[in-house]
N, CA, C, O and CB atoms as a CASP TS submission, in Angstrom:
PFRMAT TS
TARGET T0000
AUTHOR 0000-0000-0000
METHOD Language model
MODEL 1
PARENT N/A
ATOM      1  N   UNK     1       0.829  -1.184   0.000  1.00  0.00           N
ATOM      2  CA  UNK     1       0.000   0.000   0.000  1.00  0.00           C
ATOM      3  C   UNK     1       0.876   1.252   0.000  1.00  0.00           C
ATOM      4  O   UNK     1       0.533   2.251  -0.631  1.00  0.00           O
ATOM      5  CB  UNK     1      -0.944  -0.004   1.209  1.00  0.00           C
ATOM      6  N   UNK     2       1.980   1.199   0.691  1.00  0.00           N
ATOM      7  CA  UNK     2       2.890   2.337   0.757  1.00  0.00           C
ATOM      8  C   UNK     2       3.352   2.768  -0.631  1.00  0.00           C
ATOM      9  O   UNK     2       3.474   3.964  -0.896  1.00  0.00           O
ATOM     10  CB  UNK     2       4.094   1.997   1.622  1.00  0.00           C
ATOM     11  N   UNK     3       3.606   1.822  -1.509  1.00  0.00           N
ATOM     12  CA  UNK     3       4.039   2.169  -2.866  1.00  0.00           C
ATOM     13  C   UNK     3       2.961   2.929  -3.626  1.00  0.00           C
ATOM     14  O   UNK     3       3.264   3.819  -4.420  1.00  0.00           O
ATOM     15  CB  UNK     3       4.422   0.912  -3.635  1.00  0.00           C
ATOM     16  N   UNK     4       1.716   2.578  -3.384  1.00  0.00           N
ATOM     17  CA  UNK     4       0.614   3.283  -4.030  1.00  0.00           C
ATOM     18  C   UNK     4       0.500   4.704  -3.476  1.00  0.00           C
ATOM     19  O   UNK     4       0.309   5.661  -4.226  1.00  0.00           O
ATOM     20  CB  UNK     4      -0.712   2.518  -3.830  1.00  0.00           C
ATOM     21  N   UNK     5       0.619   4.824  -2.158  1.00  0.00           N
ATOM     22  CA  UNK     5       0.491   6.127  -1.512  1.00  0.00           C
ATOM     23  C   UNK     5       1.598   7.088  -1.921  1.00  0.00           C
ATOM     24  O   UNK     5       1.364   8.291  -2.033  1.00  0.00           O
ATOM     25  CB  UNK     5       0.491   5.961  -0.011  1.00  0.00           C
ATOM     26  N   UNK     6       2.796   6.571  -2.142  1.00  0.00           N
ATOM     27  CA  UNK     6       3.924   7.427  -2.519  1.00  0.00           C
ATOM     28  C   UNK     6       4.004   7.653  -4.022  1.00  0.00           C
ATOM     29  O   UNK     6       4.837   8.430  -4.489  1.00  0.00           O
ATOM     30  CB  UNK     6       5.223   6.821  -2.029  1.00  0.00           C
ATOM     31  N   UNK     7       3.146   6.981  -4.783  1.00  0.00           N
ATOM     32  CA  UNK     7       3.128   7.174  -6.232  1.00  0.00           C
ATOM     33  C   UNK     7       4.141   6.328  -6.983  1.00  0.00           C
ATOM     34  O   UNK     7       4.332   6.518  -8.184  1.00  0.00           O
ATOM     35  CB  UNK     7       3.368   8.603  -6.544  1.00  0.00           C
ATOM     36  N   UNK     8       4.791   5.400  -6.299  1.00  0.00           N
ATOM     37  CA  UNK     8       5.758   4.524  -6.961  1.00  0.00           C
ATOM     38  C   UNK     8       5.089   3.454  -7.807  1.00  0.00           C
ATOM     39  O   UNK     8       5.696   2.911  -8.730  1.00  0.00           O
ATOM     40  CB  UNK     8       6.650   3.868  -5.934  1.00  0.00           C
ATOM     41  N   UNK     9       3.850   3.157  -7.495  1.00  0.00           N
ATOM     42  CA  UNK     9       3.068   2.179  -8.258  1.00  0.00           C
ATOM     43  C   UNK     9       1.662   2.690  -8.441  1.00  0.00           C
ATOM     44  O   UNK     9       1.135   3.412  -7.595  1.00  0.00           O
ATOM     45  CB  UNK     9       3.052   0.805  -7.558  1.00  0.00           C
ATOM     46  N   UNK    10       1.065   2.317  -9.534  1.00  0.00           N
ATOM     47  CA  UNK    10      -0.324   2.667  -9.794  1.00  0.00           C
ATOM     48  C   UNK    10      -1.108   1.359  -9.850  1.00  0.00           C
ATOM     49  O   UNK    10      -0.760   0.462 -10.618  1.00  0.00           O
ATOM     50  CB  UNK    10      -0.479   3.499 -11.130  1.00  0.00           C
ATOM     51  N   UNK    11      -2.169   1.242  -9.039  1.00  0.00           N
ATOM     52  CA  UNK    11      -2.935   0.000  -9.042  1.00  0.00           C
ATOM     53  C   UNK    11      -3.657  -0.189 -10.383  1.00  0.00           C
ATOM     54  O   UNK    11      -4.152   0.770 -10.974  1.00  0.00           O
ATOM     55  CB  UNK    11      -3.949  -0.007  -7.880  1.00  0.00           C
ATOM     56  N   UNK    12      -3.708  -1.436 -10.848  1.00  0.00           N
ATOM     57  CA  UNK    12      -4.408  -1.703 -12.102  1.00  0.00           C
ATOM     58  C   UNK    12      -5.916  -1.751 -11.865  1.00  0.00           C
ATOM     59  O   UNK    12      -6.378  -1.782 -10.724  1.00  0.00           O
ATOM     60  CB  UNK    12      -3.919  -3.028 -12.726  1.00  0.00           C
ATOM     61  N   UNK    13      -6.664  -1.755 -12.948  1.00  0.00           N
ATOM     62  CA  UNK    13      -8.118  -1.709 -12.867  1.00  0.00           C
ATOM     63  C   UNK    13      -8.687  -2.902 -12.095  1.00  0.00           C
ATOM     64  O   UNK    13      -9.646  -2.754 -11.339  1.00  0.00           O
ATOM     65  CB  UNK    13      -8.713  -1.665 -14.263  1.00  0.00           C
ATOM     66  N   UNK    14      -8.102  -4.067 -12.284  1.00  0.00           N
ATOM     67  CA  UNK    14      -8.595  -5.260 -11.573  1.00  0.00           C
ATOM     68  C   UNK    14      -8.514  -5.068 -10.062  1.00  0.00           C
ATOM     69  O   UNK    14      -9.450  -5.415  -9.341  1.00  0.00           O
ATOM     70  CB  UNK    14      -7.790  -6.508 -11.986  1.00  0.00           C
ATOM     71  N   UNK    15      -7.416  -4.525  -9.588  1.00  0.00           N
ATOM     72  CA  UNK    15      -7.268  -4.283  -8.151  1.00  0.00           C
ATOM     73  C   UNK    15      -8.280  -3.238  -7.684  1.00  0.00           C
ATOM     74  O   UNK    15      -8.887  -3.392  -6.624  1.00  0.00           O
ATOM     75  CB  UNK    15      -5.828  -3.825  -7.821  1.00  0.00           C
ATOM     76  N   UNK    16      -8.461  -2.180  -8.468  1.00  0.00           N
ATOM     77  CA  UNK    16      -9.415  -1.146  -8.085  1.00  0.00           C
ATOM     78  C   UNK    16     -10.843  -1.696  -8.064  1.00  0.00           C
ATOM     79  O   UNK    16     -11.651  -1.285  -7.232  1.00  0.00           O
ATOM     80  CB  UNK    16      -9.321   0.046  -9.045  1.00  0.00           C
ATOM     81  N   UNK    17     -11.155  -2.613  -8.963  1.00  0.00           N
ATOM     82  CA  UNK    17     -12.474  -3.243  -8.948  1.00  0.00           C
ATOM     83  C   UNK    17     -12.659  -4.093  -7.694  1.00  0.00           C
ATOM     84  O   UNK    17     -13.744  -4.110  -7.113  1.00  0.00           O
ATOM     85  CB  UNK    17     -12.670  -4.103 -10.202  1.00  0.00           C
ATOM     86  N   UNK    18     -11.617  -4.792  -7.277  1.00  0.00           N
ATOM     87  CA  UNK    18     -11.716  -5.599  -6.049  1.00  0.00           C
ATOM     88  C   UNK    18     -11.872  -4.707  -4.831  1.00  0.00           C
ATOM     89  O   UNK    18     -12.687  -4.991  -3.953  1.00  0.00           O
ATOM     90  CB  UNK    18     -10.477  -6.499  -5.886  1.00  0.00           C
ATOM     91  N   UNK    19     -11.090  -3.621  -4.768  1.00  0.00           N
ATOM     92  CA  UNK    19     -11.201  -2.693  -3.641  1.00  0.00           C
ATOM     93  C   UNK    19     -12.596  -2.067  -3.634  1.00  0.00           C
ATOM     94  O   UNK    19     -13.227  -1.955  -2.583  1.00  0.00           O
ATOM     95  CB  UNK    19     -10.102  -1.588  -3.718  1.00  0.00           C
ATOM     96  N   UNK    20     -13.070  -1.664  -4.803  1.00  0.00           N
ATOM     97  CA  UNK    20     -14.406  -1.092  -4.906  1.00  0.00           C
ATOM     98  C   UNK    20     -15.480  -2.059  -4.449  1.00  0.00           C
ATOM     99  O   UNK    20     -16.442  -1.673  -3.786  1.00  0.00           O
ATOM    100  CB  UNK    20     -14.679  -0.664  -6.322  1.00  0.00           C
ATOM    101  N   UNK    21     -15.305  -3.316  -4.810  1.00  0.00           N
ATOM    102  CA  UNK    21     -16.269  -4.337  -4.409  1.00  0.00           C
ATOM    103  C   UNK    21     -16.335  -4.451  -2.888  1.00  0.00           C
ATOM    104  O   UNK    21     -17.419  -4.547  -2.312  1.00  0.00           O
ATOM    105  CB  UNK    21     -15.903  -5.693  -5.029  1.00  0.00           C
ATOM    106  N   UNK    22     -15.180  -4.441  -2.251  1.00  0.00           N
ATOM    107  CA  UNK    22     -15.128  -4.529  -0.786  1.00  0.00           C
ATOM    108  C   UNK    22     -15.776  -3.301  -0.144  1.00  0.00           C
ATOM    109  O   UNK    22     -16.468  -3.412   0.868  1.00  0.00           O
ATOM    110  CB  UNK    22     -13.665  -4.670  -0.306  1.00  0.00           C
ATOM    111  N   UNK    23     -15.545  -2.133  -0.742  1.00  0.00           N
ATOM    112  CA  UNK    23     -16.072  -0.894  -0.186  1.00  0.00           C
ATOM    113  C   UNK    23     -17.489  -0.577  -0.645  1.00  0.00           C
ATOM    114  O   UNK    23     -18.122   0.341  -0.124  1.00  0.00           O
ATOM    115  CB  UNK    23     -15.171   0.238  -0.548  1.00  0.00           C
ATOM    116  N   UNK    24     -17.989  -1.338  -1.622  1.00  0.00           N
ATOM    117  CA  UNK    24     -19.338  -1.123  -2.119  1.00  0.00           C
ATOM    118  C   UNK    24     -19.468   0.072  -3.052  1.00  0.00           C
ATOM    119  O   UNK    24     -20.512   0.722  -3.105  1.00  0.00           O
ATOM    120  CB  UNK    24     -20.263  -0.951  -0.975  1.00  0.00           C
ATOM    121  N   UNK    25     -18.396   0.353  -3.787  1.00  0.00           N
ATOM    122  CA  UNK    25     -18.421   1.451  -4.757  1.00  0.00           C
ATOM    123  C   UNK    25     -17.888   0.940  -6.093  1.00  0.00           C
ATOM    124  O   UNK    25     -17.107  -0.011  -6.122  1.00  0.00           O
ATOM    125  CB  UNK    25     -17.579   2.670  -4.253  1.00  0.00           C
ATOM    126  N   UNK    26     -18.306   1.565  -7.210  1.00  0.00           N
ATOM    127  CA  UNK    26     -17.761   1.146  -8.501  1.00  0.00           C
ATOM    128  C   UNK    26     -16.315   1.611  -8.641  1.00  0.00           C
ATOM    129  O   UNK    26     -15.912   2.588  -8.010  1.00  0.00           O
ATOM    130  CB  UNK    26     -18.616   1.699  -9.658  1.00  0.00           C
ATOM    131  N   UNK    27     -15.540   0.922  -9.459  1.00  0.00           N
ATOM    132  CA  UNK    27     -14.133   1.288  -9.660  1.00  0.00           C
ATOM    133  C   UNK    27     -14.003   2.721 -10.172  1.00  0.00           C
ATOM    134  O   UNK    27     -13.037   3.409  -9.841  1.00  0.00           O
ATOM    135  CB  UNK    27     -13.462   0.318 -10.646  1.00  0.00           C
ATOM    136  N   UNK    28     -14.949   3.170 -10.961  1.00  0.00           N
ATOM    137  CA  UNK    28     -14.906   4.532 -11.500  1.00  0.00           C
ATOM    138  C   UNK    28     -14.906   5.584 -10.392  1.00  0.00           C
ATOM    139  O   UNK    28     -14.439   6.704 -10.600  1.00  0.00           O
ATOM    140  CB  UNK    28     -16.090   4.765 -12.431  1.00  0.00           C
ATOM    141  N   UNK    29     -15.418   5.235  -9.237  1.00  0.00           N
ATOM    142  CA  UNK    29     -15.444   6.144  -8.087  1.00  0.00           C
ATOM    143  C   UNK    29     -14.054   6.685  -7.780  1.00  0.00           C
ATOM    144  O   UNK    29     -13.899   7.862  -7.454  1.00  0.00           O
ATOM    145  CB  UNK    29     -16.010   5.431  -6.855  1.00  0.00           C
ATOM    146  N   UNK    30     -13.059   5.836  -7.883  1.00  0.00           N
ATOM    147  CA  UNK    30     -11.692   6.223  -7.536  1.00  0.00           C
ATOM    148  C   UNK    30     -11.064   7.163  -8.559  1.00  0.00           C
ATOM    149  O   UNK    30     -10.039   7.789  -8.289  1.00  0.00           O
ATOM    150  CB  UNK    30     -10.834   4.991  -7.392  1.00  0.00           C
ATOM    151  N   UNK    31     -11.670   7.257  -9.710  1.00  0.00           N
ATOM    152  CA  UNK    31     -11.131   8.096 -10.782  1.00  0.00           C
ATOM    153  C   UNK    31     -11.994   9.336 -11.025  1.00  0.00           C
ATOM    154  O   UNK    31     -11.738  10.096 -11.960  1.00  0.00           O
ATOM    155  CB  UNK    31     -11.016   7.285 -12.071  1.00  0.00           C
ATOM    156  N   UNK    32     -13.001   9.541 -10.199  1.00  0.00           N
ATOM    157  CA  UNK    32     -13.910  10.677 -10.371  1.00  0.00           C
ATOM    158  C   UNK    32     -13.148  11.994 -10.247  1.00  0.00           C
ATOM    159  O   UNK    32     -12.224  12.121  -9.443  1.00  0.00           O
ATOM    160  CB  UNK    32     -15.054  10.620  -9.334  1.00  0.00           C
ATOM    161  N   UNK    33     -13.551  12.964 -11.051  1.00  0.00           N
ATOM    162  CA  UNK    33     -12.853  14.250 -11.081  1.00  0.00           C
ATOM    163  C   UNK    33     -13.181  15.148  -9.894  1.00  0.00           C
ATOM    164  O   UNK    33     -12.424  16.067  -9.581  1.00  0.00           O
ATOM    165  CB  UNK    33     -13.186  14.972 -12.351  1.00  0.00           C
ATOM    166  N   UNK    34     -14.314  14.884  -9.227  1.00  0.00           N
ATOM    167  CA  UNK    34     -14.655  15.659  -8.036  1.00  0.00           C
ATOM    168  C   UNK    34     -15.648  14.868  -7.178  1.00  0.00           C
ATOM    169  O   UNK    34     -16.112  13.798  -7.573  1.00  0.00           O
ATOM    170  CB  UNK    34     -15.247  17.045  -8.429  1.00  0.00           C
ATOM    171  N   UNK    35     -15.960  15.406  -6.013  1.00  0.00           N
ATOM    172  CA  UNK    35     -16.830  14.697  -5.074  1.00  0.00           C
ATOM    173  C   UNK    35     -18.246  14.496  -5.601  1.00  0.00           C
ATOM    174  O   UNK    35     -18.868  13.471  -5.323  1.00  0.00           O
ATOM    175  CB  UNK    35     -16.887  15.446  -3.773  1.00  0.00           C
ATOM    176  N   UNK    36     -18.760  15.460  -6.357  1.00  0.00           N
ATOM    177  CA  UNK    36     -20.112  15.320  -6.902  1.00  0.00           C
ATOM    178  C   UNK    36     -20.186  14.165  -7.897  1.00  0.00           C
ATOM    179  O   UNK    36     -21.142  13.389  -7.886  1.00  0.00           O
ATOM    180  CB  UNK    36     -20.555  16.624  -7.578  1.00  0.00           C
ATOM    181  N   UNK    37     -19.191  14.056  -8.741  1.00  0.00           N
ATOM    182  CA  UNK    37     -19.159  12.960  -9.712  1.00  0.00           C
ATOM    183  C   UNK    37     -19.044  11.632  -8.984  1.00  0.00           C
ATOM    184  O   UNK    37     -19.718  10.669  -9.349  1.00  0.00           O
ATOM    185  CB  UNK    37     -17.987  13.133 -10.707  1.00  0.00           C
ATOM    186  N   UNK    38     -18.207  11.567  -7.969  1.00  0.00           N
ATOM    187  CA  UNK    38     -18.045  10.338  -7.190  1.00  0.00           C
ATOM    188  C   UNK    38     -19.365   9.936  -6.532  1.00  0.00           C
ATOM    189  O   UNK    38     -19.744   8.765  -6.545  1.00  0.00           O
ATOM    190  CB  UNK    38     -16.951  10.519  -6.121  1.00  0.00           C
ATOM    191  N   UNK    39     -20.055  10.916  -5.958  1.00  0.00           N
ATOM    192  CA  UNK    39     -21.334  10.642  -5.310  1.00  0.00           C
ATOM    193  C   UNK    39     -22.369  10.160  -6.322  1.00  0.00           C
ATOM    194  O   UNK    39     -23.145   9.245  -6.044  1.00  0.00           O
ATOM    195  CB  UNK    39     -21.845  11.892  -4.588  1.00  0.00           C
ATOM    196  N   UNK    40     -22.372  10.783  -7.492  1.00  0.00           N
ATOM    197  CA  UNK    40     -23.291  10.379  -8.553  1.00  0.00           C
ATOM    198  C   UNK    40     -23.018   8.942  -9.006  1.00  0.00           C
ATOM    199  O   UNK    40     -23.955   8.175  -9.228  1.00  0.00           O
ATOM    200  CB  UNK    40     -23.180  11.339  -9.744  1.00  0.00           C
ATOM    201  N   UNK    41     -21.756   8.581  -9.142  1.00  0.00           N
ATOM    202  CA  UNK    41     -21.389   7.219  -9.552  1.00  0.00           C
ATOM    203  C   UNK    41     -21.871   6.184  -8.542  1.00  0.00           C
ATOM    204  O   UNK    41     -22.374   5.128  -8.925  1.00  0.00           O
ATOM    205  CB  UNK    41     -19.871   7.105  -9.728  1.00  0.00           C
ATOM    206  N   UNK    42     -21.721   6.481  -7.265  1.00  0.00           N
ATOM    207  CA  UNK    42     -22.165   5.551  -6.226  1.00  0.00           C
ATOM    208  C   UNK    42     -23.685   5.398  -6.271  1.00  0.00           C
ATOM    209  O   UNK    42     -24.202   4.282  -6.223  1.00  0.00           O
ATOM    210  CB  UNK    42     -21.713   6.036  -4.828  1.00  0.00           C
ATOM    211  N   UNK    43     -24.395   6.522  -6.362  1.00  0.00           N
ATOM    212  CA  UNK    43     -25.859   6.470  -6.403  1.00  0.00           C
ATOM    213  C   UNK    43     -26.348   5.753  -7.656  1.00  0.00           C
ATOM    214  O   UNK    43     -27.265   4.935  -7.586  1.00  0.00           O
ATOM    215  CB  UNK    43     -26.445   7.885  -6.346  1.00  0.00           C
ATOM    216  N   UNK    44     -25.742   6.056  -8.795  1.00  0.00           N
ATOM    217  CA  UNK    44     -26.153   5.448 -10.061  1.00  0.00           C
ATOM    218  C   UNK    44     -25.919   3.942 -10.053  1.00  0.00           C
ATOM    219  O   UNK    44     -26.755   3.180 -10.539  1.00  0.00           O
ATOM    220  CB  UNK    44     -25.399   6.088 -11.227  1.00  0.00           C
ATOM    221  N   UNK    45     -24.791   3.514  -9.507  1.00  0.00           N
ATOM    222  CA  UNK    45     -24.470   2.083  -9.504  1.00  0.00           C
ATOM    223  C   UNK    45     -25.406   1.281  -8.606  1.00  0.00           C
ATOM    224  O   UNK    45     -25.530   0.067  -8.766  1.00  0.00           O
ATOM    225  CB  UNK    45     -23.034   1.874  -9.056  1.00  0.00           C
ATOM    226  N   UNK    46     -26.067   1.954  -7.661  1.00  0.00           N
ATOM    227  CA  UNK    46     -26.993   1.270  -6.754  1.00  0.00           C
ATOM    228  C   UNK    46     -28.372   1.052  -7.387  1.00  0.00           C
ATOM    229  O   UNK    46     -29.192   0.308  -6.850  1.00  0.00           O
ATOM    230  CB  UNK    46     -27.141   2.070  -5.464  1.00  0.00           C
ATOM    231  N   UNK    47     -28.624   1.697  -8.522  1.00  0.00           N
ATOM    232  CA  UNK    47     -29.931   1.581  -9.170  1.00  0.00           C
ATOM    233  C   UNK    47     -30.053   0.289  -9.971  1.00  0.00           C
ATOM    234  O   UNK    47     -29.053  -0.293 -10.390  1.00  0.00           O
ATOM    235  CB  UNK    47     -30.173   2.777 -10.082  1.00  0.00           C
ATOM    236  N   UNK    48     -31.267  -0.141 -10.171  1.00  0.00           N
ATOM    237  CA  UNK    48     -31.514  -1.290 -11.044  1.00  0.00           C
ATOM    238  C   UNK    48     -31.266  -0.858 -12.485  1.00  0.00           C
ATOM    239  O   UNK    48     -31.331   0.336 -12.780  1.00  0.00           O
ATOM    240  CB  UNK    48     -32.974  -1.843 -10.864  1.00  0.00           C
ATOM    241  N   UNK    49     -30.985  -1.786 -13.384  1.00  0.00           N
ATOM    242  CA  UNK    49     -30.742  -1.418 -14.786  1.00  0.00           C
ATOM    243  C   UNK    49     -31.881  -0.613 -15.410  1.00  0.00           C
ATOM    244  O   UNK    49     -31.629   0.316 -16.177  1.00  0.00           O
ATOM    245  CB  UNK    49     -30.513  -2.662 -15.604  1.00  0.00           C
ATOM    246  N   UNK    50     -33.115  -0.953 -15.095  1.00  0.00           N
ATOM    247  CA  UNK    50     -34.265  -0.240 -15.652  1.00  0.00           C
ATOM    248  C   UNK    50     -34.297   1.208 -15.162  1.00  0.00           C
ATOM    249  O   UNK    50     -34.553   2.126 -15.941  1.00  0.00           O
ATOM    250  CB  UNK    50     -35.574  -0.956 -15.278  1.00  0.00           C
ATOM    251  N   UNK    51     -34.040   1.405 -13.888  1.00  0.00           N
ATOM    252  CA  UNK    51     -34.039   2.751 -13.324  1.00  0.00           C
ATOM    253  C   UNK    51     -32.823   3.533 -13.825  1.00  0.00           C
ATOM    254  O   UNK    51     -32.899   4.747 -14.014  1.00  0.00           O
ATOM    255  CB  UNK    51     -34.047   2.693 -11.778  1.00  0.00           C
ATOM    256  N   UNK    52     -31.703   2.840 -14.040  1.00  0.00           N
ATOM    257  CA  UNK    52     -30.517   3.510 -14.605  1.00  0.00           C
ATOM    258  C   UNK    52     -30.835   4.105 -15.967  1.00  0.00           C
ATOM    259  O   UNK    52     -30.433   5.229 -16.268  1.00  0.00           O
ATOM    260  CB  UNK    52     -29.335   2.521 -14.725  1.00  0.00           C
ATOM    261  N   UNK    53     -31.558   3.350 -16.793  1.00  0.00           N
ATOM    262  CA  UNK    53     -31.932   3.852 -18.118  1.00  0.00           C
ATOM    263  C   UNK    53     -32.757   5.133 -17.999  1.00  0.00           C
ATOM    264  O   UNK    53     -32.532   6.096 -18.733  1.00  0.00           O
ATOM    265  CB  UNK    53     -32.721   2.782 -18.898  1.00  0.00           C
ATOM    266  N   UNK    54     -33.706   5.134 -17.076  1.00  0.00           N
ATOM    267  CA  UNK    54     -34.551   6.311 -16.879  1.00  0.00           C
ATOM    268  C   UNK    54     -33.732   7.490 -16.346  1.00  0.00           C
ATOM    269  O   UNK    54     -33.914   8.626 -16.783  1.00  0.00           O
ATOM    270  CB  UNK    54     -35.704   5.986 -15.912  1.00  0.00           C
ATOM    271  N   UNK    55     -32.844   7.215 -15.413  1.00  0.00           N
ATOM    272  CA  UNK    55     -32.008   8.281 -14.839  1.00  0.00           C
ATOM    273  C   UNK    55     -31.091   8.877 -15.896  1.00  0.00           C
ATOM    274  O   UNK    55     -30.892  10.090 -15.942  1.00  0.00           O
ATOM    275  CB  UNK    55     -31.173   7.743 -13.663  1.00  0.00           C
ATOM    276  N   UNK    56     -30.542   8.031 -16.733  1.00  0.00           N
ATOM    277  CA  UNK    56     -29.655   8.503 -17.798  1.00  0.00           C
ATOM    278  C   UNK    56     -30.414   9.399 -18.775  1.00  0.00           C
ATOM    279  O   UNK    56     -29.901  10.438 -19.190  1.00  0.00           O
ATOM    280  CB  UNK    56     -29.027   7.310 -18.547  1.00  0.00           C
ATOM    281  N   UNK    57     -31.619   9.008 -19.138  1.00  0.00           N
ATOM    282  CA  UNK    57     -32.433   9.838 -20.031  1.00  0.00           C
ATOM    283  C   UNK    57     -32.744  11.183 -19.386  1.00  0.00           C
ATOM    284  O   UNK    57     -32.711  12.217 -20.053  1.00  0.00           O
ATOM    285  CB  UNK    57     -33.740   9.114 -20.400  1.00  0.00           C
ATOM    286  N   UNK    58     -33.045  11.171 -18.090  1.00  0.00           N
ATOM    287  CA  UNK    58     -33.339  12.406 -17.378  1.00  0.00           C
ATOM    288  C   UNK    58     -32.133  13.347 -17.390  1.00  0.00           C
ATOM    289  O   UNK    58     -32.282  14.547 -17.620  1.00  0.00           O
ATOM    290  CB  UNK    58     -33.758  12.099 -15.937  1.00  0.00           C
ATOM    291  N   UNK    59     -30.956  12.810 -17.146  1.00  0.00           N
ATOM    292  CA  UNK    59     -29.730  13.619 -17.140  1.00  0.00           C
ATOM    293  C   UNK    59     -29.443  14.163 -18.538  1.00  0.00           C
ATOM    294  O   UNK    59     -29.062  15.324 -18.689  1.00  0.00           O
ATOM    295  CB  UNK    59     -28.528  12.786 -16.634  1.00  0.00           C
ATOM    296  N   UNK    60     -29.624  13.329 -19.554  1.00  0.00           N
ATOM    297  CA  UNK    60     -29.399  13.790 -20.925  1.00  0.00           C
ATOM    298  C   UNK    60     -30.357  14.929 -21.278  1.00  0.00           C
ATOM    299  O   UNK    60     -29.953  15.928 -21.872  1.00  0.00           O
ATOM    300  CB  UNK    60     -29.568  12.624 -21.921  1.00  0.00           C
ATOM    301  N   UNK    61     -31.625  14.770 -20.907  1.00  0.00           N
ATOM    302  CA  UNK    61     -32.620  15.807 -21.179  1.00  0.00           C
ATOM    303  C   UNK    61     -32.255  17.098 -20.456  1.00  0.00           C
ATOM    304  O   UNK    61     -32.343  18.177 -21.041  1.00  0.00           O
ATOM    305  CB  UNK    61     -34.025  15.336 -20.756  1.00  0.00           C
ATOM    306  N   UNK    62     -31.855  17.004 -19.214  1.00  0.00           N
ATOM    307  CA  UNK    62     -31.461  18.184 -18.446  1.00  0.00           C
ATOM    308  C   UNK    62     -30.261  18.867 -19.089  1.00  0.00           C
ATOM    309  O   UNK    62     -30.190  20.095 -19.130  1.00  0.00           O
ATOM    310  CB  UNK    62     -31.137  17.801 -16.993  1.00  0.00           C
ATOM    311  N   UNK    63     -29.332  18.085 -19.584  1.00  0.00           N
ATOM    312  CA  UNK    63     -28.161  18.645 -20.256  1.00  0.00           C
ATOM    313  C   UNK    63     -28.521  19.370 -21.529  1.00  0.00           C
ATOM    314  O   UNK    63     -27.954  20.421 -21.828  1.00  0.00           O
ATOM    315  CB  UNK    63     -27.171  17.562 -20.562  1.00  0.00           C
ATOM    316  N   UNK    64     -29.444  18.829 -22.272  1.00  0.00           N
ATOM    317  CA  UNK    64     -29.890  19.465 -23.510  1.00  0.00           C
ATOM    318  C   UNK    64     -30.615  20.775 -23.223  1.00  0.00           C
ATOM    319  O   UNK    64     -30.447  21.760 -23.941  1.00  0.00           O
ATOM    320  CB  UNK    64     -30.802  18.521 -24.298  1.00  0.00           C
ATOM    321  N   UNK    65     -31.416  20.774 -22.174  1.00  0.00           N
ATOM    322  CA  UNK    65     -32.152  21.994 -21.798  1.00  0.00           C
ATOM    323  C   UNK    65     -31.186  23.080 -21.328  1.00  0.00           C
ATOM    324  O   UNK    65     -31.409  24.264 -21.581  1.00  0.00           O
ATOM    325  CB  UNK    65     -33.188  21.686 -20.687  1.00  0.00           C
ATOM    326  N   UNK    66     -30.131  22.682 -20.654  1.00  0.00           N
ATOM    327  CA  UNK    66     -29.149  23.647 -20.171  1.00  0.00           C
ATOM    328  C   UNK    66     -28.415  24.323 -21.329  1.00  0.00           C
ATOM    329  O   UNK    66     -27.970  25.463 -21.200  1.00  0.00           O
ATOM    330  CB  UNK    66     -28.147  22.962 -19.243  1.00  0.00           C
ATOM    331  N   UNK    67     -28.287  23.631 -22.449  1.00  0.00           N
ATOM    332  CA  UNK    67     -27.593  24.182 -23.620  1.00  0.00           C
ATOM    333  C   UNK    67     -28.476  25.125 -24.426  1.00  0.00           C
ATOM    334  O   UNK    67     -27.978  25.982 -25.156  1.00  0.00           O
ATOM    335  CB  UNK    67     -27.105  23.058 -24.515  1.00  0.00           C
ATOM    336  N   UNK    68     -29.790  24.963 -24.289  1.00  0.00           N
ATOM    337  CA  UNK    68     -30.742  25.769 -25.057  1.00  0.00           C
ATOM    338  C   UNK    68     -30.881  27.145 -24.422  1.00  0.00           C
ATOM    339  O   UNK    68     -31.161  27.253 -23.228  1.00  0.00           O
ATOM    340  CB  UNK    68     -32.123  25.069 -25.138  1.00  0.00           C
ATOM    341  N   UNK    69     -30.685  28.209 -25.222  1.00  0.00           N
ATOM    342  CA  UNK    69     -30.806  29.575 -24.659  1.00  0.00           C
ATOM    343  C   UNK    69     -32.221  29.948 -24.303  1.00  0.00           C
ATOM    344  O   UNK    69     -32.466  31.055 -23.825  1.00  0.00           O
ATOM    345  CB  UNK    69     -30.269  30.590 -25.631  1.00  0.00           C
TER
END
């Protein structure tokens, strides 16, 4: 772990997926650009596939509306 903390080694995706599994978060959580994105990833991953589809459509629609003057 010390090598990871000091930046001498970078964990591979497989290791991050195992750590995420233990912590109950998706591997993408560790690569999120900010806390809001990380929180969104955790919430989204907890949804059922059907609800994920609906949530994704809602976010896309909101994004399109934000672009419209």
